[in-house]
C-alpha positions as CSV (number, residue, x, y, z in Angstrom):
1,M,0.0,0.0,0.0
2,P,1.4,3.4,-0.9
3,Q,2.5,5.8,1.9
4,C,3.3,9.4,2.4
5,N,7.0,10.2,2.3
6,H,6.5,13.0,4.7
7,C,4.7,11.3,7.6
8,G,4.5,7.6,6.6
9,A,0.7,7.5,6.6
10,H,-0.9,5.1,4.2
11,V,-2.8,6.6,1.3
12,S,-5.1,5.0,-1.3
13,D,-3.9,3.8,-4.6
14,R,-6.1,6.4,-6.3
15,F,-4.4,9.2,-4.3
16,A,-1.0,7.8,-5.3
17,R,-1.9,7.7,-9.0
18,V,-2.9,11.4,-8.9
19,F,-0.3,12.9,-6.6
20,A,2.8,10.7,-6.7
21,D,5.8,12.0,-8.7
22,E,7.4,10.1,-11.6
23,Y,9.3,7.9,-9.1
24,G,6.1,7.0,-7.1
25,R,7.0,9.3,-4.1
26,I,4.2,11.0,-2.3
27,R,5.5,14.2,-0.8
28,A,2.5,14.9,1.4
29,C,-0.8,13.1,2.2
30,P,-4.1,15.0,3.0
31,G,-3.2,14.8,6.7
32,C,0.1,16.7,6.5
33,S,-0.1,18.5,3.1
34,A,-0.5,21.9,4.7
35,N,2.4,21.5,7.0
36,A,4.6,20.1,4.2
37,G,3.8,23.1,2.0
38,I,4.6,25.5,4.8
39,A,8.0,23.8,5.4
40,E,8.9,23.9,1.7
41,V,8.1,27.6,1.3
42,A,10.0,28.5,4.4
43,K,13.0,26.5,3.2
44,Q,12.9,28.3,-0.2
45,R,12.6,31.7,1.4
46,A,15.5,31.0,3.7
47,Q,17.7,30.1,0.8
48,E,16.8,33.3,-1.1
49,V,17.9,35.6,1.8
């Protein structure tokens, strides 16, 4: 069963087909997607400064 690479939670096959990258990695599930997005933006902004 596919799982979120961010928190390890299991996700459905349908979710994985839609949101996985070309290598099958799922960056964030519905449960942690908001937190993952915030972390990525903060990381990008820190590198720009």
